[in-house]
C-alpha positions as CSV (number, residue, x, y, z in Angstrom):
1,X,0.0,0.0,0.0
2,X,1.3,3.4,-0.9
3,X,1.9,6.4,1.5
4,X,1.3,10.0,0.6
5,X,1.6,13.5,1.9
6,X,-0.3,16.6,1.1
7,X,1.3,20.1,1.1
8,X,-1.0,23.1,0.7
9,X,0.5,25.7,-1.6
10,X,-0.6,29.3,-2.4
11,X,-3.6,30.0,-4.7
12,X,-5.6,27.0,-3.5
13,X,-3.2,24.4,-4.9
14,X,-2.0,21.2,-3.3
15,X,1.1,19.2,-3.8
16,X,0.7,15.4,-3.4
17,X,3.8,13.2,-2.9
18,X,3.2,9.5,-3.2
19,X,5.6,6.7,-2.2
20,X,4.9,3.3,-3.8
21,X,6.4,0.1,-2.3
22,X,8.5,-2.0,-4.7
23,X,5.9,-4.8,-4.9
24,X,3.2,-2.4,-6.0
25,X,5.5,-1.0,-8.7
26,X,6.3,-4.5,-9.9
27,X,2.5,-5.2,-10.1
28,X,2.0,-2.0,-12.2
29,X,5.1,-2.9,-14.3
30,X,3.6,-6.3,-15.1
31,X,0.3,-4.8,-16.1
32,X,1.9,-2.1,-18.2
33,X,4.3,-4.5,-19.9
34,X,1.4,-6.9,-20.8
35,X,-0.6,-4.0,-22.3
36,X,2.4,-2.7,-24.3
37,X,3.6,-6.1,-25.4
38,X,0.1,-6.9,-26.9
39,X,0.6,-3.9,-29.2
40,X,4.3,-4.5,-30.0
41,X,5.3,-5.9,-33.4
42,X,8.6,-7.8,-33.8
43,X,9.7,-9.2,-37.1
44,X,9.1,-13.0,-37.3
45,X,6.3,-13.0,-34.7
46,X,2.6,-12.2,-34.8
47,X,1.7,-8.9,-33.1
48,X,1.8,-9.4,-29.3
49,X,3.2,-12.9,-29.5
50,X,7.0,-12.3,-29.3
51,X,8.9,-13.6,-26.3
52,X,9.2,-11.3,-23.3
53,X,13.0,-11.0,-23.6
54,X,12.8,-9.8,-27.2
55,X,10.1,-7.2,-26.4
56,X,12.2,-5.9,-23.4
57,X,15.2,-5.5,-25.7
58,X,13.1,-3.5,-28.2
59,X,11.2,-1.3,-25.7
60,X,12.7,1.6,-23.9
61,X,12.1,1.5,-20.1
62,X,10.6,5.0,-20.3
63,X,7.8,3.7,-22.4
64,X,6.9,1.2,-19.8
65,X,7.2,3.7,-17.0
66,X,4.9,6.1,-18.8
67,X,2.3,3.4,-19.1
68,X,2.7,2.7,-15.3
69,X,2.0,6.3,-14.6
70,X,-1.0,6.4,-16.9
71,X,-2.4,3.3,-15.2
72,X,-1.6,3.9,-11.6
73,X,-1.7,7.7,-11.1
74,X,-5.4,8.3,-11.9
75,X,-6.4,5.4,-9.5
76,X,-4.2,6.6,-6.7
77,X,-5.2,10.3,-7.2
78,X,-8.9,9.3,-7.0
79,X,-8.3,7.4,-3.8
80,X,-6.4,10.3,-2.2
81,X,-9.2,12.7,-3.1
82,X,-11.9,10.4,-1.6
83,X,-9.9,10.1,1.6
84,X,-9.4,13.9,1.9
85,X,-12.8,15.2,0.9
């Protein structure tokens, strides 16, 4: 489970800092990798059917991290908002 802190800033803005444990990041990494690998095309394999090690060689880590953020951030943000409303 993640931890977070809220910091009130001027002009009615808030800064949220979130700390995710390694096991949560690994879970989000697996989900993101699965989603990206289903769309990845590698010569000699059907789309989404290439072995994991070949897909990992072709993909940049930043692509996977961006997908992790797209998947995890909205969910975490919504939970934090509900807790602090």
